[in-house]
Structures are given as C-alpha cells and as structure tokens.
SEMI-427027 format. One record per residue (C-alpha): x, y, z. Coordinates in pm, 1 decimal. Example, Ala and Ser with C-alpha at 12.3 -4.5 7.8 and 13.67 -1.06 7.14 Angstrom:
<rs>
[r [1230.0 -450.0 780.0]]
[r [1367.0 -106.0 714.0]]
</rs>
This chain:
<rs>
[r [10536.5 3611.8 9197.5]]
[r [10722.1 3392.6 9448.5]]
[r [10946.2 3550.6 9723.1]]
[r [11275.3 3489.7 9537.1]]
[r [11135.3 3671.3 9235.7]]
[r [11020.1 3967.2 9450.3]]
[r [11361.3 3996.9 9609.0]]
[r [11537.4 3982.5 9278.2]]
[r [11300.7 4235.6 9125.0]]
[r [11371.0 4481.7 9409.1]]
[r [11744.9 4448.6 9358.1]]
[r [11716.9 4502.6 8984.3]]
[r [11490.4 4803.4 9034.1]]
[r [11742.6 4960.1 9273.3]]
[r [12024.1 4897.2 9028.2]]
[r [11825.7 5053.6 8746.3]]
[r [11766.9 5367.8 8953.3]]
[r [12135.2 5394.5 9038.2]]
[r [12236.4 5339.7 8675.9]]
[r [11998.7 5610.5 8560.6]]
[r [12116.5 5851.3 8836.4]]
[r [12481.5 5788.3 8758.4]]
[r [12434.2 5846.2 8385.4]]
[r [12260.9 6180.0 8448.3]]
[r [12455.8 6305.9 8747.7]]
[r [12816.1 6199.5 8708.8]]
[r [12879.3 6418.2 8400.5]]
[r [12753.6 6719.5 8596.3]]
[r [12960.7 6633.9 8900.4]]
[r [13289.2 6612.4 8712.8]]
[r [13213.0 6898.0 8473.8]]
[r [13167.9 6691.5 8159.0]]
[r [12858.8 6879.4 8053.7]]
[r [12768.3 7250.3 8045.1]]
[r [12473.8 7235.5 8283.4]]
[r [12518.5 7490.0 8563.0]]
[r [12472.5 7349.3 8912.5]]
[r [12225.5 7563.9 9103.1]]
[r [12133.2 7564.0 9468.4]]
[r [11832.0 7685.1 9663.5]]
[r [12033.0 7952.4 9839.2]]
[r [12176.9 8115.9 9525.9]]
[r [12223.5 8490.2 9592.3]]
[r [12122.6 8758.1 9345.2]]
[r [12432.7 8915.4 9197.7]]
[r [12497.1 9272.9 9305.3]]
[r [12719.2 9518.6 9128.5]]
[r [13039.0 9569.3 9333.6]]
[r [12999.2 9943.7 9295.5]]
[r [12675.7 9949.5 9491.5]]
[r [12831.7 9884.3 9830.0]]
[r [12652.3 9754.5 10137.6]]
[r [12273.6 9792.0 10113.4]]
[r [12080.9 9813.7 10438.2]]
[r [11709.7 9824.5 10513.3]]
[r [11651.8 9945.7 10867.7]]
[r [11345.2 10004.5 11081.0]]
[r [11316.6 10160.0 11422.4]]
[r [11145.4 9854.6 11568.2]]
[r [10930.0 9553.7 11496.5]]
[r [10600.7 9483.1 11682.5]]
[r [10806.0 9336.4 11971.6]]
[r [11017.6 9650.8 12002.5]]
[r [11337.3 9506.4 11852.5]]
[r [11555.2 9697.2 11608.2]]
[r [11548.4 9553.2 11256.2]]
[r [11825.7 9577.4 10997.5]]
[r [11835.5 9374.8 10676.2]]
[r [12174.2 9383.1 10501.9]]
[r [12264.4 9289.9 10143.0]]
[r [12641.7 9261.1 10097.4]]
[r [12827.7 9379.7 9785.6]]
[r [12977.1 9131.8 9540.6]]
[r [13342.6 9053.7 9604.3]]
[r [13584.4 8838.6 9405.7]]
[r [13682.0 8647.1 9716.2]]
[r [13320.8 8545.6 9769.5]]
[r [13310.7 8375.8 9429.9]]
[r [13618.1 8176.7 9526.1]]
[r [13449.7 8075.0 9846.2]]
[r [13142.2 7965.9 9650.2]]
[r [13359.8 7738.4 9435.1]]
[r [13534.2 7595.7 9739.4]]
[r [13201.6 7538.0 9908.2]]
[r [13065.8 7375.9 9592.3]]
[r [13372.0 7151.4 9574.7]]
[r [13331.0 7049.5 9937.9]]
[r [12965.5 6971.8 9882.2]]
[r [13050.6 6776.2 9569.2]]
[r [13315.2 6575.0 9751.7]]
[r [13070.7 6499.5 10031.3]]
[r [12811.9 6383.5 9778.0]]
[r [13066.1 6158.7 9608.1]]
[r [13178.5 6014.8 9942.7]]
[r [12817.5 5950.1 10042.6]]
[r [12751.8 5794.8 9705.0]]
[r [13061.6 5578.6 9744.1]]
[r [12938.8 5452.0 10079.3]]
[r [12595.2 5378.1 9935.2]]
[r [12744.3 5184.7 9646.0]]
[r [12968.0 4993.0 9888.6]]
[r [12660.7 4886.0 10081.7]]
[r [12481.9 4796.5 9759.8]]
[r [12783.5 4599.2 9644.6]]
[r [12784.8 4389.8 9960.5]]
[r [12416.5 4321.0 9919.6]]
[r [12470.1 4242.9 9551.2]]
[r [12748.5 3991.5 9625.3]]
[r [12533.1 3824.1 9888.2]]
[r [12230.7 3804.0 9659.9]]
[r [12451.3 3697.0 9371.5]]
[r [12564.6 3391.8 9563.8]]
[r [12201.2 3313.5 9630.9]]
[r [12119.3 3347.8 9261.5]]
[r [12405.9 3122.2 9157.0]]
[r [12285.6 2857.1 9398.5]]
[r [11932.6 2895.7 9267.7]]
[r [12060.1 2870.2 8910.4]]
[r [12224.3 2534.6 8990.6]]
[r [11901.7 2414.1 9145.1]]
[r [11704.5 2526.4 8841.6]]
[r [11936.2 2341.3 8604.4]]
[r [11905.9 2028.2 8817.3]]
[r [11531.7 2066.9 8824.2]]
[r [11524.1 2103.6 8448.9]]
[r [11720.6 1781.5 8401.9]]
[r [11500.8 1602.2 8647.8]]
[r [11193.1 1735.0 8474.3]]
[r [11314.2 1594.5 8142.8]]
[r [11370.2 1258.9 8303.7]]
[r [11026.2 1266.9 8456.3]]
[r [10871.8 1375.2 8126.6]]
[r [11027.0 1072.8 7956.9]]
[r [10864.4 846.9 8209.7]]
[r [10545.9 1054.1 8256.1]]
[r [10329.4 754.7 8177.5]]
[r [10427.3 603.7 8511.9]]
[r [10323.8 917.9 8705.9]]
[r [9988.2 1048.6 8787.6]]
[r [9858.1 1322.2 8558.4]]
[r [9806.9 1558.2 8853.7]]
[r [10167.9 1543.6 8971.6]]
[r [10288.7 1597.4 8620.9]]
[r [10074.9 1909.0 8577.1]]
[r [10206.6 2062.5 8902.5]]
[r [10565.0 2011.9 8800.2]]
[r [10498.3 2160.9 8457.6]]
[r [10342.8 2476.1 8607.4]]
[r [10641.5 2514.0 8842.1]]
[r [10876.7 2487.4 8548.4]]
[r [10677.5 2748.8 8352.8]]
[r [10731.1 2992.4 8640.3]]
[r [11102.8 2931.1 8655.6]]
[r [11180.1 2945.4 8285.5]]
[r [11155.0 3334.5 8256.8]]
[r [11421.3 3363.8 8525.4]]
[r [11693.5 3227.3 8304.8]]
[r [11738.7 3545.5 8087.2]]
[r [11691.3 3759.9 8397.8]]
[r [11978.9 3579.1 8564.1]]
[r [12199.7 3653.2 8267.7]]
[r [12109.0 4025.2 8290.4]]
[r [12173.0 4017.6 8664.2]]
[r [12526.2 3896.1 8604.5]]
[r [12581.7 4190.1 8366.8]]
[r [12442.7 4442.0 8616.4]]
[r [12660.4 4301.7 8890.8]]
[r [12965.8 4366.5 8676.4]]
[r [12836.7 4721.2 8610.4]]
[r [12808.6 4787.0 8985.8]]
[r [13169.9 4680.5 9026.9]]
[r [13272.9 4923.0 8751.4]]
[r [13076.3 5206.2 8912.9]]
[r [13245.3 5136.2 9242.8]]
[r [13586.8 5166.1 9082.1]]
[r [13491.9 5489.0 8900.1]]
[r [13360.4 5645.8 9220.8]]
[r [13681.5 5551.9 9402.7]]
[r [13886.9 5719.8 9130.3]]
[r [13664.6 6031.8 9125.3]]
[r [13685.9 6067.7 9501.4]]
[r [14065.0 6054.4 9481.8]]
[r [14071.3 6324.5 9213.5]]
[r [13837.5 6554.8 9406.7]]
[r [14039.8 6512.6 9725.5]]
[r [14351.2 6609.3 9534.2]]
[r [14181.0 6919.8 9392.0]]
[r [14067.8 7026.8 9736.9]]
[r [14420.2 6984.8 9874.5]]
[r [14555.4 7185.4 9580.4]]
[r [14312.3 7472.1 9648.8]]
[r [14400.6 7460.8 10015.4]]
[r [14162.4 7387.6 10300.2]]
[r [14298.9 7686.2 10489.0]]
[r [14126.2 7919.7 10237.9]]
[r [13784.9 7852.2 10386.4]]
[r [13896.6 7919.6 10741.3]]
[r [14068.0 8237.5 10630.1]]
[r [13758.0 8350.9 10443.1]]
[r [13537.3 8271.4 10741.2]]
[r [13755.4 8488.9 10963.1]]
[r [13740.1 8772.5 10713.1]]
[r [13360.9 8747.2 10705.7]]
[r [13351.9 8763.9 11086.7]]
[r [13574.4 9072.2 11082.4]]
[r [13359.4 9229.8 10812.4]]
[r [13046.2 9159.5 11012.8]]
[r [13200.9 9335.1 11312.9]]
[r [13284.9 9637.2 11099.0]]
[r [12934.0 9634.4 10956.7]]
[r [12778.4 9632.3 11302.8]]
[r [12994.1 9928.3 11399.7]]
[r [12882.9 10102.8 11084.0]]
[r [12517.3 10024.4 11154.2]]
[r [12547.5 10205.3 11486.1]]
[r [12638.7 10518.6 11294.1]]
[r [12354.1 10491.8 11042.2]]
[r [12181.6 10821.3 10993.3]]
[r [12056.7 10883.3 10643.4]]
[r [11848.7 10669.2 10415.3]]
[r [11560.9 10672.6 10170.9]]
[r [11204.3 10624.3 10295.6]]
[r [11066.9 10288.1 10186.2]]
[r [10775.7 10212.5 10419.1]]
[r [10556.1 10358.4 10694.2]]
[r [10389.9 10125.5 10947.1]]
[r [10156.3 10183.1 11237.0]]
[r [10018.6 10388.9 11387.0]]
[r [10075.3 10323.4 11755.4]]
[r [9826.8 10526.4 11957.8]]
[r [10008.6 10684.4 12252.3]]
[r [9733.4 10899.9 12397.4]]
[r [9394.1 11060.6 12329.8]]
[r [9382.0 11422.9 12442.5]]
[r [9329.6 11783.4 12341.4]]
[r [9135.7 11930.6 12052.5]]
[r [9120.5 11808.4 11697.4]]
[r [9441.6 11996.8 11610.4]]
[r [9774.0 12020.6 11790.5]]
[r [10138.0 11912.8 11812.5]]
[r [10353.7 11695.4 12035.8]]
[r [10723.1 11616.8 12003.7]]
[r [11054.8 11513.8 12158.1]]
[r [11402.1 11654.9 12096.7]]
[r [11596.0 11451.1 11834.5]]
[r [11926.3 11585.5 11972.4]]
[r [11852.5 11498.1 12334.6]]
[r [12060.0 11231.3 12511.0]]
[r [11928.4 10878.6 12550.9]]
[r [11833.2 10948.3 12911.7]]
[r [11645.8 11266.2 12819.9]]
[r [11301.6 11165.6 12695.9]]
[r [11106.5 11482.6 12765.6]]
[r [10783.2 11535.9 12572.8]]
[r [10635.4 11874.1 12477.1]]
[r [10267.0 11923.4 12408.2]]
[r [10102.3 12220.4 12227.4]]
[r [9724.0 12198.6 12189.9]]
[r [9534.3 12384.5 11913.5]]
[r [9668.0 12572.3 11608.2]]
[r [9609.5 12931.2 11729.7]]
[r [9516.2 13155.9 12020.8]]
[r [9741.1 12965.8 12260.2]]
[r [10079.2 13025.1 12427.6]]
[r [10096.6 12735.5 12676.8]]
[r [10351.8 12456.4 12624.7]]
[r [10330.1 12157.2 12857.2]]
[r [10635.7 11946.3 12937.0]]
[r [10652.1 11583.4 13055.0]]
[r [10963.5 11399.5 13170.2]]
[r [10887.6 11087.2 12968.9]]
[r [10635.2 10921.4 12741.9]]
[r [10500.1 10737.6 13046.1]]
[r [10439.2 11066.7 13226.8]]
[r [10281.0 11206.2 12914.1]]
[r [10040.8 10913.3 12894.4]]
[r [9951.9 10942.5 13262.5]]
[r [9921.4 11322.6 13241.7]]
[r [10195.7 11394.6 13497.5]]
[r [10324.3 11736.3 13386.8]]
[r [10672.0 11837.4 13500.5]]
[r [10661.7 12198.8 13384.2]]
[r [10452.5 12455.1 13194.5]]
[r [10588.8 12732.3 12971.9]]
[r [10403.2 13053.8 12887.0]]
[r [10541.5 13174.2 12554.5]]
[r [10575.8 13549.7 12487.4]]
[r [10381.0 13511.8 12159.2]]
[r [10093.4 13302.8 12032.3]]
[r [10184.4 13045.7 11770.6]]
[r [10031.2 12982.1 11429.1]]
[r [9961.7 12633.1 11299.2]]
[r [10082.9 12305.5 11443.9]]
[r [10416.7 12272.7 11268.1]]
[r [10655.7 12349.4 11553.1]]
[r [10976.4 12166.4 11635.0]]
[r [11196.6 12119.4 11941.4]]
[r [11561.7 12102.7 11842.1]]
[r [11868.6 12099.4 12067.1]]
[r [11680.1 12224.5 12371.7]]
[r [11489.5 12508.7 12199.8]]
[r [11141.3 12546.9 12057.7]]
[r [11104.0 12685.8 11705.0]]
[r [10759.2 12813.8 11607.2]]
[r [10580.7 13051.7 11369.4]]
[r [10458.6 13369.6 11539.6]]
[r [10084.9 13422.0 11494.7]]
[r [9974.6 13638.8 11198.9]]
[r [10328.2 13678.6 11064.7]]
[r [10603.1 13500.4 10875.1]]
[r [10838.3 13546.8 11172.1]]
[r [11014.2 13243.2 11316.7]]
[r [11081.4 13238.7 11691.4]]
[r [11353.3 13044.3 11873.6]]
[r [11261.4 12997.3 12239.9]]
[r [11493.0 12840.7 12501.8]]
[r [11330.7 12605.0 12751.6]]
[r [11631.9 12635.3 12982.6]]
[r [11627.3 13016.0 13010.5]]
[r [11263.4 13084.4 12927.0]]
[r [11369.7 13355.0 12682.5]]
[r [11351.1 13420.6 12308.5]]
[r [11700.5 13359.5 12170.6]]
[r [11633.5 13467.4 11811.2]]
[r [11357.9 13573.2 11572.9]]
[r [11365.4 13636.1 11200.3]]
[r [11120.7 13702.8 10919.8]]
[r [11110.9 13430.0 10654.9]]
[r [11132.0 13642.6 10342.3]]
[r [10839.9 13617.0 10097.3]]
[r [10680.7 13331.8 10293.3]]
[r [10301.3 13331.4 10285.6]]
[r [10123.2 13323.9 10622.7]]
[r [9779.9 13330.1 10789.5]]
[r [9617.2 13074.9 10556.8]]
[r [9758.4 13212.9 10233.1]]
[r [9946.8 12889.6 10156.9]]
[r [9842.6 12634.3 10421.4]]
[r [9824.3 12258.0 10392.0]]
[r [9493.0 12110.3 10274.2]]
[r [9341.4 12118.1 10622.4]]
[r [9407.2 12493.3 10673.7]]
[r [9476.9 12591.8 11035.1]]
[r [9738.6 12863.9 10958.9]]
[r [9977.2 12582.4 10856.5]]
[r [10159.8 12804.9 10606.2]]
[r [10506.0 12763.6 10759.4]]
[r [10620.9 12418.0 10862.2]]
[r [10934.2 12397.6 11079.6]]
[r [11108.7 12060.6 11099.5]]
[r [11439.2 11889.5 11172.4]]
[r [11615.8 11580.7 11041.9]]
[r [11962.2 11422.1 11048.5]]
[r [12107.9 11720.5 10862.3]]
[r [11962.4 12010.9 11058.2]]
[r [11678.4 12263.2 11084.2]]
[r [11438.0 12334.4 10795.6]]
[r [11145.8 12557.5 10700.4]]
[r [10889.1 12449.1 10442.2]]
[r [10655.6 12715.0 10302.7]]
[r [10533.7 12877.2 9979.2]]
[r [10585.4 13212.6 9811.8]]
[r [10421.9 13418.7 9542.0]]
[r [10755.4 13417.4 9359.3]]
[r [10733.0 13037.5 9334.8]]
[r [10365.7 13050.6 9229.8]]
[r [10245.3 12905.8 9559.1]]
[r [10461.9 12597.6 9522.2]]
[r [10664.8 12459.6 9809.7]]
[r [10997.2 12619.1 9898.8]]
[r [11248.0 12435.9 10120.1]]
[r [11496.0 12641.8 10322.0]]
[r [11773.7 12517.5 10546.0]]
[r [11811.9 12738.5 10853.1]]
[r [12095.2 12826.6 11084.0]]
[r [11971.1 12693.8 11418.9]]
[r [12129.0 12983.0 11611.4]]
[r [12045.9 13288.6 11396.9]]
[r [11754.2 13148.3 11189.7]]
[r [11929.9 13279.5 10879.5]]
[r [11841.2 13099.7 10556.9]]
[r [12150.0 12902.8 10448.7]]
[r [12011.4 12770.7 10120.2]]
[r [11672.9 12736.4 9949.9]]
[r [11519.7 12500.7 9693.3]]
[r [11208.5 12576.2 9487.2]]
[r [10989.5 12276.6 9408.9]]
[r [10700.0 12241.8 9169.9]]
[r [10453.3 12098.0 9419.3]]
[r [10165.5 12331.9 9520.4]]
[r [10160.7 12385.2 9895.5]]
[r [9782.1 12400.3 9917.5]]
[r [9760.5 12051.0 9761.3]]
[r [9983.7 11895.1 10025.9]]
[r [9830.9 11719.8 10325.9]]
[r [10149.4 11735.3 10536.4]]
[r [10524.3 11701.5 10484.6]]
[r [10839.5 11599.8 10671.1]]
[r [11214.8 11585.5 10611.1]]
[r [11435.4 11275.8 10627.6]]
[r [11804.8 11304.7 10540.8]]
[r [11761.0 11623.0 10341.3]]
[r [11469.4 11488.6 10137.9]]
[r [11121.8 11637.7 10172.2]]
[r [10835.3 11386.6 10166.2]]
[r [10487.9 11524.7 10089.8]]
[r [10153.1 11355.6 10149.4]]
[r [9868.1 11413.3 9907.0]]
[r [9596.9 11455.0 10171.9]]
[r [9526.7 11488.4 10543.4]]
[r [9227.3 11254.9 10521.3]]
[r [9171.6 10880.0 10487.8]]
[r [9360.2 10725.4 10196.4]]
[r [9653.5 10964.5 10225.4]]
[r [9994.9 10848.4 10107.7]]
[r [10340.7 10992.1 10056.6]]
[r [10302.0 11105.6 9699.4]]
[r [10600.9 11327.5 9623.6]]
[r [10961.0 11367.3 9738.6]]
[r [11227.3 11627.7 9670.2]]
[r [11597.2 11571.6 9736.8]]
[r [11794.7 11880.3 9836.3]]
[r [12113.6 11683.6 9772.4]]
[r [12044.0 11635.8 9402.5]]
[r [11779.0 11910.0 9351.3]]
[r [11552.9 11649.6 9191.2]]
[r [11205.0 11519.4 9264.3]]
[r [11009.2 11201.8 9208.9]]
[r [10654.8 11082.5 9256.4]]
[r [10620.5 10807.0 9513.3]]
[r [10351.9 10572.6 9640.4]]
[r [10406.8 10500.0 10009.9]]
[r [10075.6 10441.6 10187.6]]
[r [10015.9 10476.2 10559.3]]
[r [9714.5 10415.6 10780.7]]
[r [9528.8 10736.0 10871.0]]
[r [9341.6 10559.5 11148.8]]
[r [9153.2 10858.7 11290.3]]
[r [9076.7 11026.5 10957.8]]
[r [9232.7 11372.4 11003.6]]
[r [9603.5 11449.1 11040.3]]
[r [9702.4 11802.8 11138.0]]
[r [10067.4 11740.4 11230.5]]
[r [10325.1 11493.4 11093.4]]
[r [10695.2 11531.0 11182.1]]
[r [10997.2 11301.6 11165.0]]
[r [11223.6 11243.1 11465.1]]
[r [11570.0 11122.9 11363.6]]
[r [11660.2 10988.5 11708.8]]
[r [11349.8 10772.5 11736.8]]
[r [11337.7 10690.5 11363.9]]
[r [10964.9 10757.3 11378.4]]
[r [10694.4 10999.6 11266.4]]
[r [10506.5 11191.2 11536.5]]
[r [10148.7 11269.9 11435.3]]
[r [9841.2 11445.5 11573.8]]
[r [9549.0 11250.3 11431.8]]
[r [9209.9 11398.1 11520.6]]
[r [9286.5 11438.2 11890.9]]
[r [9501.4 11124.1 11904.2]]
[r [9877.1 11141.2 11957.6]]
[r [10025.4 10859.4 11750.3]]
[r [10359.4 10727.4 11626.2]]
[r [10442.9 10579.2 11286.9]]
[r [10746.8 10356.9 11237.7]]
[r [10951.6 10419.1 10922.5]]
[r [11173.5 10185.5 10722.4]]
[r [11471.9 10343.7 10548.6]]
[r [11697.0 10208.7 10274.8]]
[r [12068.0 10278.8 10315.2]]
[r [12371.5 10235.1 10091.4]]
[r [12697.1 10225.1 10285.7]]
[r [12989.2 10294.0 10055.8]]
[r [13275.5 10045.2 10082.0]]
[r [13642.5 10133.3 10076.4]]
[r [13667.4 10032.0 9711.3]]
[r [13390.5 10269.1 9601.5]]
[r [13500.3 10588.4 9429.4]]
</rs>
C-alpha cells in the first residue's frame, strides 16, 4: 500500500479503537450499566464490630518491630471511597478529553489532506477517461501504468466516505466528553472537596491514636513461632535460662540454672552480651535444690520447685532470702507427672502478661494438666482450671495472655498442638510448628517483655520470636 493509504489506515484504526472503548467504557463511567467498577487495591470488608485487628511480632530478621494493622469498617470510609472514585473518574474523563482534543486536531489536519487528495483523484479520473478515449494515440505501456494506478485509487473512494462519517463521530464524542466533564465537576463541587481533606486529617489523628494504642499492646493470640536464634552453647543437656519480664528497659540481667536436679547454684549476668561472653556478675547459692527446669524470675524474685516435693519457693535476689514457700495441693512431683522428657518436670512455673502461673497434674484430674494462677507474694492459688490434656503427653508448655499453649513433643517435629484459654475456660487443637534445631527441648518459657520464647535446646540457649494476633476494641464496640 502507498504511504497515503498507510497513514489513512492508521488513523482509521485509532478511531475504531476509540469508538470501541467509548461504547464499552462510557456507560460504566456515568453509571448507565450495573457493572461494578473494581480496583486492584480493593480492601476486604470487615465487620464493624470486630474493631482494629493487629498482627505483631517482636522483631524481624533485621531487629525491627513489626505490626500489621487491619482497620475496622467505618461508614465514613465508604464515603471517602466514593469521593476517591469520583476524583479518579473525573481525572480519567479529563485525560480522555485531552486525548480526543489531540486526535481531533490530527483528524482535522488529515481531513484537509484527504479532501485535497479527493479532488486530485476526481481530476485524475476525468483525465483518465479522456486518455482512454484517445488511447490509440498513446503507447500501450503508458496506458497500462495509468490503469494500474487507477485500480489502486478506486478502493479509496468508499473509504473516504466512511472517513467523513468517522470525523463527524469524533466531533460528537468531543462534545459528549465536554458535557460529561462539566457534570462530574458539578457533582464533585456538590459533594464538597473539603470532605477529602477533613477525612485525611481524621485518618492521621486515628493513626496517631493507633500508634499510642500499639505501645500499650499486651495480650494477643499466638499465630506463629519463628527462629530459633542461638544465643549460646553451654552447660549440660538440660537446664534453664531467663530474664525478668517485669524488669525495666535498662535492666537486662540474665539468670542461668544448669541441670534439672542436684544443684543449687544460680549464675547472674548483667546483660545478654555478658552472658554470651561468660562474664558473671554474681552467683547465688539457694537454700534448697531445685527440681526440673521450669523455674521463672518474676519481679526480682526466683520461683522454683523444691526438690522431691510439691513445694514452691519464692527467693529474693536482692535479699538472698526465701520470701515465701507453699505446697501446691495435690500436685504430682518427682517424675509422677513430668513432661515427655522426664527430668522431674512435674511442676512448671511461668509468667505472662497477666501474672504468675503453675502448670502441673493431679490424681484428681486423672493426670491431666491443671492450670493455677498464683499470688506472687504468698504463692496462694487464686484460681484453677482443669484441662483434658494428659501432662505426660506434653513436650513443654507456656502461657501467653492467660492461654496455655502445649507442645506435643520435646523432639524433632514438635509443634504447638493444644491451647487452653483461662478467660473462656475452653480449649482448641492447634497446629503451630517451630524448628527444634537441636533435637531436644527441656525448657520453653514465654517472656512478655521481650515477646519471645526462651528455650534450652540440648545444651543450646536459644530464642524463638512469636507473632501474636490482637483485636483492639474501638469506642463503638459494646
């Protein structure tokens, strides 16, 4: 095809695309059909009663705190979505109007060219007829060339007629777009541009409130365990190490208790760094030997199970004295109801965001786990819950926000298999895996300040990061 034909074909192709786009898109833009406009960033609808939902982790691999927040549905947000959609629609129409304006200028320019070419074609046709009448006087070769040229130009005549029609259609589209843009601008003015700015400010204020609320986050449901991070390799196969969840931010002392029996020595380190380097700051000689590895430091005192008894001891690091001791009624001891690995782990003392706890088993509960909340000063049992999970089938357990989480083994392949909520007195079976890197866990305790699990894994002192799911009730929630 000759260059004029290529140029004309490109123009017609562009016009056809625009015509097709306009016929499919304009009804959607102005709401003449029922097709719902969707966007890539459409949010999943959340019931307004659910409140703010927050997933939080202690840290990512780079040590930064992670919080993922899902906001509750609000009526104002839907209004903002409509305003945003209107603004986007108006921008699209304005862009489309500009594109059509450019196309119109090009069309007018090309149209003038086509009209001129049409005049030339008509003149050529008349001349060709004259030449045909006198073809006997011309050479056969020249006649054949002119005839072939005319054969090429003849199909353009109906195309030119269609081009005139399409040019008129472009003019109509231009007028319709101008009218639609005017209508949309009027709608936006009627809604009020100030609404968006006001909404934006409210979102900023809400974000500030949310950040303040995040600082006060305490309780949540366990969703994931990651790690471990190996802090140190030391001691025997069994033991315990811990920090105080109620200590100040500047107080990062670490306590270390090697072995599960026949020992009374507690080693103290001023920080994790000192613990790793082995720089002890102080050593404590307890008045009694401990049983198991399930001790806890809470608010400056050590709580442990006295060897060959169901007696709980509270020992003050500051005074070096026993502040309280009490028998845990009916609790089995000395490998009657231990965890799967044994080691006199009958009584597990632990702390969480709510307070101090004892986890054990009794004959009265058929060897199944009993959870008791303790008074941290007197060691008196404040309340107890009887579960249906056999203590001897549990690998380890820990408390988070008043919920006991139980692992199904102390060996490779262990996972958090069962949980019991003291708030609702209900249980559920879970499936939260974690990596038992060194094959044998003899201590696993949660620290609410660090939002982490401390573990003794076959002579390795390790940390597991936990991810919790929170629901923060809004003011509108009942």
